[in-house]
Structure formats: C-alpha cells, structure tokens
PyMOL Python script that loads the backbone (N, CA, C, O; Angstrom):
from pymol import cmd

cmd.read_pdbstr("""\
ATOM      1  N   MET A   1      48.035  14.803  17.227  1.00  0.00           N
ATOM      2  CA  MET A   1      47.055  14.897  15.478  1.00  0.00           C
ATOM      3  C   MET A   1      45.563  14.948  16.140  1.00  0.00           C
ATOM      4  O   MET A   1      45.030  14.466  17.139  1.00  0.00           O
ATOM      5  N   LEU A   2      45.216  15.692  15.181  1.00  0.00           N
ATOM      6  CA  LEU A   2      43.391  16.010  15.624  1.00  0.00           C
ATOM      7  C   LEU A   2      42.522  15.091  14.940  1.00  0.00           C
ATOM      8  O   LEU A   2      42.295  15.317  13.752  1.00  0.00           O
ATOM      9  N   ASN A   3      42.189  14.458  15.292  1.00  0.00           N
ATOM     10  CA  ASN A   3      40.915  13.540  14.386  1.00  0.00           C
ATOM     11  C   ASN A   3      40.215  14.373  13.790  1.00  0.00           C
ATOM     12  O   ASN A   3      39.605  15.329  14.269  1.00  0.00           O
ATOM     13  N   THR A   4      40.300  13.953  12.484  1.00  0.00           N
ATOM     14  CA  THR A   4      39.053  14.940  11.886  1.00  0.00           C
ATOM     15  C   THR A   4      37.879  13.656  11.227  1.00  0.00           C
ATOM     16  O   THR A   4      36.801  13.968  10.720  1.00  0.00           O
ATOM     17  N   ALA A   5      38.150  12.851  11.308  1.00  0.00           N
ATOM     18  CA  ALA A   5      37.058  11.524  10.651  1.00  0.00           C
ATOM     19  C   ALA A   5      35.699  11.902  11.113  1.00  0.00           C
ATOM     20  O   ALA A   5      35.481  12.487  12.174  1.00  0.00           O
ATOM     21  N   THR A   6      34.858  11.559  10.312  1.00  0.00           N
ATOM     22  CA  THR A   6      33.312  11.780  10.481  1.00  0.00           C
ATOM     23  C   THR A   6      33.235  10.500  11.290  1.00  0.00           C
ATOM     24  O   THR A   6      33.969   9.579  10.932  1.00  0.00           O
ATOM     25  N   PRO A   7      32.545  10.347  12.193  1.00  0.00           N
ATOM     26  CA  PRO A   7      32.365   9.162  12.786  1.00  0.00           C
ATOM     27  C   PRO A   7      30.706   8.782  12.238  1.00  0.00           C
ATOM     28  O   PRO A   7      29.816   9.571  11.922  1.00  0.00           O
ATOM     29  N   THR A   8      30.690   7.384  12.265  1.00  0.00           N
ATOM     30  CA  THR A   8      29.571   6.782  11.340  1.00  0.00           C
ATOM     31  C   THR A   8      28.529   6.250  12.604  1.00  0.00           C
ATOM     32  O   THR A   8      28.718   5.487  13.551  1.00  0.00           O
ATOM     33  N   PRO A   9      27.467   6.948  12.193  1.00  0.00           N
ATOM     34  CA  PRO A   9      26.213   6.584  13.335  1.00  0.00           C
ATOM     35  C   PRO A   9      26.078   5.350  13.451  1.00  0.00           C
ATOM     36  O   PRO A   9      26.822   4.738  12.685  1.00  0.00           O
ATOM     37  N   ALA A  10      25.445   4.717  14.083  1.00  0.00           N
ATOM     38  CA  ALA A  10      25.372   3.278  14.785  1.00  0.00           C
ATOM     39  C   ALA A  10      24.568   2.628  13.914  1.00  0.00           C
ATOM     40  O   ALA A  10      24.802   1.444  13.669  1.00  0.00           O
ATOM     41  N   ASN A  11      23.574   3.242  13.353  1.00  0.00           N
ATOM     42  CA  ASN A  11      22.533   2.930  12.520  1.00  0.00           C
ATOM     43  C   ASN A  11      23.048   2.842  10.815  1.00  0.00           C
ATOM     44  O   ASN A  11      22.181   2.698   9.953  1.00  0.00           O
ATOM     45  N   ALA A  12      23.979   2.906  10.571  1.00  0.00           N
ATOM     46  CA  ALA A  12      24.289   3.287   8.895  1.00  0.00           C
ATOM     47  C   ALA A  12      24.245   2.057   8.779  1.00  0.00           C
ATOM     48  O   ALA A  12      24.399   2.094   7.558  1.00  0.00           O
ATOM     49  N   PRO A  13      24.113   0.240   9.138  1.00  0.00           N
ATOM     50  CA  PRO A  13      23.637  -0.205   8.186  1.00  0.00           C
ATOM     51  C   PRO A  13      22.273  -0.457   7.782  1.00  0.00           C
ATOM     52  O   PRO A  13      21.957  -0.886   6.672  1.00  0.00           O
ATOM     53  N   ALA A  14      21.490  -0.180   8.704  1.00  0.00           N
ATOM     54  CA  ALA A  14      19.917   0.002   8.692  1.00  0.00           C
ATOM     55  C   ALA A  14      19.478   0.963   7.220  1.00  0.00           C
ATOM     56  O   ALA A  14      18.709   0.647   6.312  1.00  0.00           O
ATOM     57  N   MET A  15      20.413   2.416   7.430  1.00  0.00           N
ATOM     58  CA  MET A  15      20.297   3.607   6.498  1.00  0.00           C
ATOM     59  C   MET A  15      20.495   2.757   5.132  1.00  0.00           C
ATOM     60  O   MET A  15      19.552   2.466   4.397  1.00  0.00           O
ATOM     61  N   ASP A  16      21.786   2.410   4.898  1.00  0.00           N
ATOM     62  CA  ASP A  16      21.811   1.367   3.780  1.00  0.00           C
ATOM     63  C   ASP A  16      20.810   0.699   3.231  1.00  0.00           C
ATOM     64  O   ASP A  16      20.276   0.898   2.140  1.00  0.00           O
ATOM     65  N   TYR A  17      20.566  -0.143   4.071  1.00  0.00           N
ATOM     66  CA  TYR A  17      19.490  -0.968   3.683  1.00  0.00           C
ATOM     67  C   TYR A  17      17.934  -0.024   3.332  1.00  0.00           C
ATOM     68  O   TYR A  17      17.072  -0.500   2.594  1.00  0.00           O
ATOM     69  N   LEU A  18      17.818   1.073   3.865  1.00  0.00           N
ATOM     70  CA  LEU A  18      16.684   1.411   3.427  1.00  0.00           C
ATOM     71  C   LEU A  18      16.930   2.195   2.145  1.00  0.00           C
ATOM     72  O   LEU A  18      16.111   2.069   1.235  1.00  0.00           O
ATOM     73  N   ASP A  19      17.962   2.976   1.994  1.00  0.00           N
ATOM     74  CA  ASP A  19      18.547   3.943   0.841  1.00  0.00           C
ATOM     75  C   ASP A  19      18.759   2.801  -0.487  1.00  0.00           C
ATOM     76  O   ASP A  19      18.518   3.236  -1.613  1.00  0.00           O
ATOM     77  N   GLY A  20      19.163   1.500  -0.357  1.00  0.00           N
ATOM     78  CA  GLY A  20      19.712   1.089  -1.197  1.00  0.00           C
ATOM     79  C   GLY A  20      18.621   0.752  -2.446  1.00  0.00           C
ATOM     80  O   GLY A  20      17.408   0.642  -2.267  1.00  0.00           O
ATOM     81  N   PHE A  21      19.334   0.605  -3.798  1.00  0.00           N
ATOM     82  CA  PHE A  21      17.877   0.896  -4.401  1.00  0.00           C
ATOM     83  C   PHE A  21      17.678  -1.117  -5.078  1.00  0.00           C
ATOM     84  O   PHE A  21      18.661  -1.857  -5.126  1.00  0.00           O
ATOM     85  N   ILE A  22      16.592  -1.473  -5.399  1.00  0.00           N
ATOM     86  CA  ILE A  22      16.054  -2.684  -5.047  1.00  0.00           C
ATOM     87  C   ILE A  22      15.420  -2.418  -6.472  1.00  0.00           C
ATOM     88  O   ILE A  22      15.235  -1.252  -6.820  1.00  0.00           O
ATOM     89  N   GLU A  23      15.060  -3.539  -7.358  1.00  0.00           N
ATOM     90  CA  GLU A  23      14.540  -3.835  -8.416  1.00  0.00           C
ATOM     91  C   GLU A  23      13.076  -3.963  -8.292  1.00  0.00           C
ATOM     92  O   GLU A  23      12.525  -4.175  -7.212  1.00  0.00           O
ATOM     93  N   GLU A  24      12.352  -3.810  -9.598  1.00  0.00           N
ATOM     94  CA  GLU A  24      11.031  -3.860  -9.615  1.00  0.00           C
ATOM     95  C   GLU A  24      10.205  -5.061  -8.756  1.00  0.00           C
ATOM     96  O   GLU A  24       9.254  -4.871  -7.998  1.00  0.00           O
ATOM     97  N   ARG A  25      10.801  -6.270  -9.073  1.00  0.00           N
ATOM     98  CA  ARG A  25      10.094  -7.578  -8.883  1.00  0.00           C
ATOM     99  C   ARG A  25       9.979  -7.575  -6.981  1.00  0.00           C
ATOM    100  O   ARG A  25       9.046  -7.993  -6.295  1.00  0.00           O
ATOM    101  N   THR A  26      11.233  -6.973  -6.548  1.00  0.00           N
ATOM    102  CA  THR A  26      11.926  -7.111  -5.128  1.00  0.00           C
ATOM    103  C   THR A  26      10.770  -5.651  -4.405  1.00  0.00           C
ATOM    104  O   THR A  26      10.468  -5.778  -3.218  1.00  0.00           O
ATOM    105  N   ALA A  27      10.397  -4.799  -4.917  1.00  0.00           N
ATOM    106  CA  ALA A  27       9.413  -3.695  -4.538  1.00  0.00           C
ATOM    107  C   ALA A  27       8.298  -4.262  -4.919  1.00  0.00           C
ATOM    108  O   ALA A  27       7.482  -3.652  -4.228  1.00  0.00           O
ATOM    109  N   ALA A  28       7.886  -4.781  -5.351  1.00  0.00           N
ATOM    110  CA  ALA A  28       6.550  -5.336  -5.836  1.00  0.00           C
ATOM    111  C   ALA A  28       6.486  -6.528  -4.571  1.00  0.00           C
ATOM    112  O   ALA A  28       5.684  -6.308  -3.664  1.00  0.00           O
ATOM    113  N   ASP A  29       7.180  -7.564  -4.522  1.00  0.00           N
ATOM    114  CA  ASP A  29       7.563  -8.405  -3.058  1.00  0.00           C
ATOM    115  C   ASP A  29       7.000  -7.629  -1.907  1.00  0.00           C
ATOM    116  O   ASP A  29       5.888  -7.787  -1.401  1.00  0.00           O
ATOM    117  N   PHE A  30       8.056  -6.649  -1.516  1.00  0.00           N
ATOM    118  CA  PHE A  30       8.050  -5.780  -0.817  1.00  0.00           C
ATOM    119  C   PHE A  30       6.715  -5.176   0.100  1.00  0.00           C
ATOM    120  O   PHE A  30       6.545  -5.100   1.317  1.00  0.00           O
ATOM    121  N   LEU A  31       5.880  -4.797  -1.035  1.00  0.00           N
ATOM    122  CA  LEU A  31       4.014  -4.273  -0.773  1.00  0.00           C
ATOM    123  C   LEU A  31       3.726  -5.216  -0.926  1.00  0.00           C
ATOM    124  O   LEU A  31       2.545  -4.881  -1.019  1.00  0.00           O
ATOM    125  N   CYS A  32       3.668  -6.777  -1.132  1.00  0.00           N
ATOM    126  CA  CYS A  32       2.781  -7.587  -1.311  1.00  0.00           C
ATOM    127  C   CYS A  32       1.907  -7.638  -2.339  1.00  0.00           C
ATOM    128  O   CYS A  32       0.765  -8.078  -2.206  1.00  0.00           O
ATOM    129  N   GLN A  33       2.552  -7.030  -3.828  1.00  0.00           N
ATOM    130  CA  GLN A  33       1.894  -6.903  -4.864  1.00  0.00           C
ATOM    131  C   GLN A  33       2.464  -7.447  -6.122  1.00  0.00           C
ATOM    132  O   GLN A  33       3.536  -8.050  -6.083  1.00  0.00           O
ATOM    133  N   SER A  34       1.740  -7.254  -7.377  1.00  0.00           N
ATOM    134  CA  SER A  34       2.315  -7.856  -8.478  1.00  0.00           C
ATOM    135  C   SER A  34       3.154  -6.950  -8.843  1.00  0.00           C
ATOM    136  O   SER A  34       3.119  -5.822  -8.351  1.00  0.00           O
ATOM    137  N   VAL A  35       4.236  -7.393  -9.975  1.00  0.00           N
ATOM    138  CA  VAL A  35       5.082  -6.678 -10.876  1.00  0.00           C
ATOM    139  C   VAL A  35       3.775  -5.478 -11.367  1.00  0.00           C
ATOM    140  O   VAL A  35       3.837  -4.265 -11.166  1.00  0.00           O
ATOM    141  N   ARG A  36       2.493  -6.315 -12.132  1.00  0.00           N
ATOM    142  CA  ARG A  36       2.024  -5.768 -12.938  1.00  0.00           C
ATOM    143  C   ARG A  36       1.404  -4.463 -12.254  1.00  0.00           C
ATOM    144  O   ARG A  36       1.530  -3.334 -12.728  1.00  0.00           O
ATOM    145  N   THR A  37       0.660  -4.793 -10.977  1.00  0.00           N
ATOM    146  CA  THR A  37      -0.173  -3.365 -10.255  1.00  0.00           C
ATOM    147  C   THR A  37       0.959  -2.575 -10.055  1.00  0.00           C
ATOM    148  O   THR A  37       0.719  -1.367 -10.049  1.00  0.00           O
ATOM    149  N   ILE A  38       2.403  -2.977  -9.849  1.00  0.00           N
ATOM    150  CA  ILE A  38       2.935  -1.714  -9.321  1.00  0.00           C
ATOM    151  C   ILE A  38       3.793  -0.725 -10.792  1.00  0.00           C
ATOM    152  O   ILE A  38       4.517   0.248 -11.004  1.00  0.00           O
ATOM    153  N   GLN A  39       3.240  -1.559 -11.313  1.00  0.00           N
ATOM    154  CA  GLN A  39       3.384  -0.691 -13.317  1.00  0.00           C
ATOM    155  C   GLN A  39       2.630   0.171 -13.542  1.00  0.00           C
ATOM    156  O   GLN A  39       2.881   1.319 -13.910  1.00  0.00           O
ATOM    157  N   LYS A  40       1.329  -0.471 -13.272  1.00  0.00           N
ATOM    158  CA  LYS A  40      -0.183   0.052 -13.534  1.00  0.00           C
ATOM    159  C   LYS A  40       0.136   1.827 -12.556  1.00  0.00           C
ATOM    160  O   LYS A  40       0.060   2.986 -12.963  1.00  0.00           O
ATOM    161  N   TRP A  41       0.521   1.194 -11.071  1.00  0.00           N
ATOM    162  CA  TRP A  41       0.585   2.541 -10.627  1.00  0.00           C
ATOM    163  C   TRP A  41       1.246   3.385 -10.892  1.00  0.00           C
ATOM    164  O   TRP A  41       0.897   4.500 -10.503  1.00  0.00           O
ATOM    165  N   ARG A  42       2.557   3.241 -11.708  1.00  0.00           N
ATOM    166  CA  ARG A  42       3.764   4.163 -12.083  1.00  0.00           C
ATOM    167  C   ARG A  42       3.049   4.935 -13.345  1.00  0.00           C
ATOM    168  O   ARG A  42       3.384   6.057 -13.725  1.00  0.00           O
ATOM    169  N   VAL A  43       2.430   4.461 -13.692  1.00  0.00           N
ATOM    170  CA  VAL A  43       1.385   4.687 -15.093  1.00  0.00           C
ATOM    171  C   VAL A  43       0.644   5.784 -14.691  1.00  0.00           C
ATOM    172  O   VAL A  43       0.583   6.730 -15.476  1.00  0.00           O
ATOM    173  N   THR A  44      -0.041   5.864 -13.424  1.00  0.00           N
ATOM    174  CA  THR A  44      -1.537   6.664 -13.058  1.00  0.00           C
ATOM    175  C   THR A  44      -0.732   7.824 -11.827  1.00  0.00           C
ATOM    176  O   THR A  44      -1.145   8.965 -11.619  1.00  0.00           O
ATOM    177  N   GLY A  45       0.323   7.267 -11.217  1.00  0.00           N
ATOM    178  CA  GLY A  45       0.884   8.092 -10.614  1.00  0.00           C
ATOM    179  C   GLY A  45       0.362   7.590  -9.063  1.00  0.00           C
ATOM    180  O   GLY A  45       0.575   8.339  -8.109  1.00  0.00           O
ATOM    181  N   TYR A  46      -0.200   6.530  -8.901  1.00  0.00           N
ATOM    182  CA  TYR A  46      -0.770   6.493  -7.412  1.00  0.00           C
ATOM    183  C   TYR A  46       0.511   5.822  -7.096  1.00  0.00           C
ATOM    184  O   TYR A  46       1.091   6.471  -6.225  1.00  0.00           O
ATOM    185  N   GLY A  47       1.015   5.033  -7.372  1.00  0.00           N
ATOM    186  CA  GLY A  47       2.376   4.538  -6.503  1.00  0.00           C
ATOM    187  C   GLY A  47       3.360   5.258  -5.827  1.00  0.00           C
ATOM    188  O   GLY A  47       3.249   6.468  -5.631  1.00  0.00           O
ATOM    189  N   PRO A  48       4.480   4.486  -5.393  1.00  0.00           N
ATOM    190  CA  PRO A  48       5.457   4.786  -4.248  1.00  0.00           C
ATOM    191  C   PRO A  48       6.401   5.970  -5.402  1.00  0.00           C
ATOM    192  O   PRO A  48       5.900   6.055  -6.523  1.00  0.00           O
ATOM    193  N   LYS A  49       7.290   6.567  -5.227  1.00  0.00           N
ATOM    194  CA  LYS A  49       8.279   7.095  -5.813  1.00  0.00           C
ATOM    195  C   LYS A  49       9.437   6.073  -6.283  1.00  0.00           C
ATOM    196  O   LYS A  49       9.980   5.306  -5.488  1.00  0.00           O
ATOM    197  N   PHE A  50       9.688   6.124  -7.347  1.00  0.00           N
ATOM    198  CA  PHE A  50      10.571   5.334  -8.728  1.00  0.00           C
ATOM    199  C   PHE A  50      11.838   6.154  -9.103  1.00  0.00           C
ATOM    200  O   PHE A  50      11.950   7.354  -8.854  1.00  0.00           O
ATOM    201  N   TYR A  51      12.796   5.388  -9.734  1.00  0.00           N
ATOM    202  CA  TYR A  51      13.721   5.915 -10.232  1.00  0.00           C
ATOM    203  C   TYR A  51      14.069   5.154 -11.468  1.00  0.00           C
ATOM    204  O   TYR A  51      14.488   3.999 -11.402  1.00  0.00           O
ATOM    205  N   LYS A  52      13.915   5.731 -12.490  1.00  0.00           N
ATOM    206  CA  LYS A  52      13.963   5.392 -13.945  1.00  0.00           C
ATOM    207  C   LYS A  52      15.216   5.396 -14.495  1.00  0.00           C
ATOM    208  O   LYS A  52      15.596   6.557 -14.345  1.00  0.00           O
ATOM    209  N   SER A  53      16.250   4.657 -15.152  1.00  0.00           N
ATOM    210  CA  SER A  53      17.108   5.262 -15.782  1.00  0.00           C
ATOM    211  C   SER A  53      17.391   3.748 -17.386  1.00  0.00           C
ATOM    212  O   SER A  53      17.858   2.611 -17.443  1.00  0.00           O
ATOM    213  N   GLY A  54      16.792   4.685 -18.307  1.00  0.00           N
ATOM    214  CA  GLY A  54      16.823   3.686 -19.429  1.00  0.00           C
ATOM    215  C   GLY A  54      15.894   2.814 -19.277  1.00  0.00           C
ATOM    216  O   GLY A  54      14.974   3.410 -18.716  1.00  0.00           O
ATOM    217  N   ARG A  55      15.522   1.432 -19.505  1.00  0.00           N
ATOM    218  CA  ARG A  55      14.326   0.511 -18.987  1.00  0.00           C
ATOM    219  C   ARG A  55      14.560   0.031 -17.791  1.00  0.00           C
ATOM    220  O   ARG A  55      13.990  -1.001 -17.436  1.00  0.00           O
ATOM    221  N   SER A  56      15.281   0.576 -17.109  1.00  0.00           N
ATOM    222  CA  SER A  56      15.661   0.046 -15.735  1.00  0.00           C
ATOM    223  C   SER A  56      14.905   0.771 -14.696  1.00  0.00           C
ATOM    224  O   SER A  56      15.002   1.990 -14.844  1.00  0.00           O
ATOM    225  N   VAL A  57      13.922   0.276 -13.329  1.00  0.00           N
ATOM    226  CA  VAL A  57      13.293   0.699 -12.755  1.00  0.00           C
ATOM    227  C   VAL A  57      13.741   0.293 -11.442  1.00  0.00           C
ATOM    228  O   VAL A  57      13.868  -0.886 -11.113  1.00  0.00           O
ATOM    229  N   ARG A  58      13.968   1.246 -10.724  1.00  0.00           N
ATOM    230  CA  ARG A  58      14.202   0.911  -9.110  1.00  0.00           C
ATOM    231  C   ARG A  58      13.676   1.823  -8.179  1.00  0.00           C
ATOM    232  O   ARG A  58      13.419   3.012  -8.368  1.00  0.00           O
ATOM    233  N   TYR A  59      13.570   1.294  -7.370  1.00  0.00           N
ATOM    234  CA  TYR A  59      12.772   2.160  -5.760  1.00  0.00           C
ATOM    235  C   TYR A  59      14.187   2.088  -4.415  1.00  0.00           C
ATOM    236  O   TYR A  59      15.329   1.630  -4.422  1.00  0.00           O
ATOM    237  N   ARG A  60      13.579   2.600  -3.681  1.00  0.00           N
ATOM    238  CA  ARG A  60      14.153   2.529  -2.457  1.00  0.00           C
ATOM    239  C   ARG A  60      13.240   2.170  -1.307  1.00  0.00           C
ATOM    240  O   ARG A  60      12.168   2.772  -1.242  1.00  0.00           O
ATOM    241  N   ARG A  61      13.563   1.168  -0.296  1.00  0.00           N
ATOM    242  CA  ARG A  61      12.540   0.560   0.514  1.00  0.00           C
ATOM    243  C   ARG A  61      12.364   1.892   1.166  1.00  0.00           C
ATOM    244  O   ARG A  61      11.163   2.158   1.200  1.00  0.00           O
ATOM    245  N   ARG A  62      13.162   2.909   1.743  1.00  0.00           N
ATOM    246  CA  ARG A  62      12.454   3.877   2.683  1.00  0.00           C
ATOM    247  C   ARG A  62      11.292   4.819   1.874  1.00  0.00           C
ATOM    248  O   ARG A  62      10.538   5.584   2.476  1.00  0.00           O
ATOM    249  N   ASP A  63      11.286   4.602   0.224  1.00  0.00           N
ATOM    250  CA  ASP A  63      10.354   5.194  -0.194  1.00  0.00           C
ATOM    251  C   ASP A  63       9.088   4.247  -0.523  1.00  0.00           C
ATOM    252  O   ASP A  63       8.069   4.729  -1.017  1.00  0.00           O
ATOM    253  N   LEU A  64       9.189   3.092  -0.269  1.00  0.00           N
ATOM    254  CA  LEU A  64       7.937   1.776  -0.189  1.00  0.00           C
ATOM    255  C   LEU A  64       7.663   2.353   1.600  1.00  0.00           C
ATOM    256  O   LEU A  64       6.587   2.938   1.722  1.00  0.00           O
ATOM    257  N   LEU A  65       8.318   2.266   2.629  1.00  0.00           N
ATOM    258  CA  LEU A  65       7.983   2.132   3.508  1.00  0.00           C
ATOM    259  C   LEU A  65       7.158   3.609   4.077  1.00  0.00           C
ATOM    260  O   LEU A  65       6.419   3.685   5.059  1.00  0.00           O
ATOM    261  N   THR A  66       7.544   4.708   3.135  1.00  0.00           N
ATOM    262  CA  THR A  66       6.804   5.863   3.548  1.00  0.00           C
ATOM    263  C   THR A  66       5.436   6.172   2.859  1.00  0.00           C
ATOM    264  O   THR A  66       4.489   6.742   3.401  1.00  0.00           O
ATOM    265  N   TRP A  67       5.491   5.626   1.365  1.00  0.00           N
ATOM    266  CA  TRP A  67       4.634   5.138   0.986  1.00  0.00           C
ATOM    267  C   TRP A  67       3.269   4.479   1.331  1.00  0.00           C
ATOM    268  O   TRP A  67       2.141   4.901   1.078  1.00  0.00           O
ATOM    269  N   ALA A  68       3.637   3.368   1.954  1.00  0.00           N
ATOM    270  CA  ALA A  68       2.995   2.632   2.761  1.00  0.00           C
ATOM    271  C   ALA A  68       2.064   2.849   4.109  1.00  0.00           C
ATOM    272  O   ALA A  68       0.976   2.342   4.381  1.00  0.00           O
ATOM    273  N   ASP A  69       2.951   3.872   4.927  1.00  0.00           N
ATOM    274  CA  ASP A  69       2.948   4.223   5.766  1.00  0.00           C
ATOM    275  C   ASP A  69       1.830   5.336   5.769  1.00  0.00           C
ATOM    276  O   ASP A  69       1.042   5.464   6.706  1.00  0.00           O
ATOM    277  N   ASN A  70       1.824   6.256   4.464  1.00  0.00           N
ATOM    278  CA  ASN A  70       0.913   7.131   4.227  1.00  0.00           C
ATOM    279  C   ASN A  70      -0.476   6.711   4.040  1.00  0.00           C
ATOM    280  O   ASN A  70      -1.375   7.550   4.113  1.00  0.00           O
ATOM    281  N   ARG A  71      -0.804   5.071   3.727  1.00  0.00           N
ATOM    282  CA  ARG A  71      -2.049   4.633   3.469  1.00  0.00           C
ATOM    283  C   ARG A  71      -2.609   3.970   4.611  1.00  0.00           C
ATOM    284  O   ARG A  71      -3.714   3.437   4.504  1.00  0.00           O
ATOM    285  N   ARG A  72      -1.749   3.932   6.080  1.00  0.00           N
ATOM    286  CA  ARG A  72      -2.224   2.916   6.788  1.00  0.00           C
ATOM    287  C   ARG A  72      -3.251   3.822   7.591  1.00  0.00           C
ATOM    288  O   ARG A  72      -3.100   4.983   7.974  1.00  0.00           O
ATOM    289  N   HIS A  73      -4.468   2.869   7.759  1.00  0.00           N
ATOM    290  CA  HIS A  73      -6.036   3.443   8.971  1.00  0.00           C
ATOM    291  C   HIS A  73      -6.153   2.955   9.859  1.00  0.00           C
ATOM    292  O   HIS A  73      -5.863   1.759   9.906  1.00  0.00           O
ATOM    293  N   GLY A  74      -6.551   3.511  10.811  1.00  0.00           N
ATOM    294  CA  GLY A  74      -7.158   2.690  11.911  1.00  0.00           C
ATOM    295  C   GLY A  74      -8.168   2.094  12.075  1.00  0.00           C
ATOM    296  O   GLY A  74      -8.317   1.322  13.022  1.00  0.00           O
ATOM    297  N   SER A  75      -9.316   2.391  10.948  1.00  0.00           N
ATOM    298  CA  SER A  75     -10.650   2.000  10.720  1.00  0.00           C
ATOM    299  C   SER A  75     -11.096   2.092   9.713  1.00  0.00           C
ATOM    300  O   SER A  75     -10.250   2.734   9.090  1.00  0.00           O
ATOM    301  N   THR A  76     -11.980   1.862   8.997  1.00  0.00           N
ATOM    302  CA  THR A  76     -12.780   1.610   7.673  1.00  0.00           C
ATOM    303  C   THR A  76     -13.597   3.010   7.548  1.00  0.00           C
ATOM    304  O   THR A  76     -13.941   3.572   6.508  1.00  0.00           O
ATOM    305  N   SER A  77     -13.782   3.360   8.696  1.00  0.00           N
ATOM    306  CA  SER A  77     -14.848   4.931   8.706  1.00  0.00           C
ATOM    307  C   SER A  77     -13.643   5.975   8.414  1.00  0.00           C
ATOM    308  O   SER A  77     -13.774   6.979   7.715  1.00  0.00           O
ATOM    309  N   SER A  78     -12.424   5.567   9.077  1.00  0.00           N
ATOM    310  CA  SER A  78     -11.227   6.875   8.386  1.00  0.00           C
ATOM    311  C   SER A  78     -10.897   7.090   7.681  1.00  0.00           C
ATOM    312  O   SER A  78     -10.291   8.155   7.565  1.00  0.00           O
ATOM    313  N   TYR A  79     -11.068   6.153   6.592  1.00  0.00           N
ATOM    314  CA  TYR A  79     -10.871   5.870   5.149  1.00  0.00           C
ATOM    315  C   TYR A  79     -11.478   6.888   4.310  1.00  0.00           C
ATOM    316  O   TYR A  79     -12.703   6.955   4.214  1.00  0.00           O
ATOM    317  N   ASN A  80     -10.759   7.628   3.741  1.00  0.00           N
ATOM    318  CA  ASN A  80     -11.459   8.440   2.621  1.00  0.00           C
ATOM    319  C   ASN A  80     -10.490   7.762   1.476  1.00  0.00           C
ATOM    320  O   ASN A  80      -9.289   7.493   1.518  1.00  0.00           O
ATOM    321  N   ALA A  81     -11.627   7.561   0.273  1.00  0.00           N
ATOM    322  CA  ALA A  81     -11.081   7.241  -0.851  1.00  0.00           C
ATOM    323  C   ALA A  81     -10.987   8.140  -1.888  1.00  0.00           C
ATOM    324  O   ALA A  81     -11.941   8.843  -2.221  1.00  0.00           O
ATOM    325  N   ALA A  82      -9.668   8.181  -2.548  1.00  0.00           N
ATOM    326  CA  ALA A  82      -9.253   9.552  -3.494  1.00  0.00           C
ATOM    327  C   ALA A  82      -9.930   9.676  -4.548  1.00  0.00           C
ATOM    328  O   ALA A  82      -9.722  10.623  -5.308  1.00  0.00           O
TER     329      ALA A  82
END
""", "prot")
cmd.dss("prot")
cmd.show_as("cartoon", "prot")
cmd.util.cbc("prot")
cmd.orient("prot")
C-alpha cells in the first residue's frame, strides 16, 4: 500500500511556537516594553502586526521577531528616524 502521509518537518514544534497566538501582556514582555506602549503603537501604526477579535488582541511571535529585526541597526550613524 502506498504511503500518502505528508511528512512532518523536523522543525514543526519551533514553527508552532512562532506561529501560535500570544496575549498582549506576553507580547509586551517579549519586546521588553509595557502593555501601554504597544497599545500606543497599535493606534499610531508603528508597532508589529496584530490580530483582533472582539476586544481580544493577539500577536504571533514570528510577527514580533520580524518587526524587531526590521528595527535592528549596526550603529547610530546607520539609523534613520522615521
């Protein structure tokens, strides 16, 4: 009989960790910021991508990492304030 099962990648647990939803408080801790700061970022459009269902706000770790990596600089002279 032919095996048609899709193989699971070896990094599946890591992908689940990065793609799972986390709460606002956890996201703030992840970014070393206060909850109020990331709330302000959502209003201004500065912060990472988020998901909202009703009153609940959720983030994905992958989005937080991507957002933080895009703000990484090698020196102060390479930094351009937006």
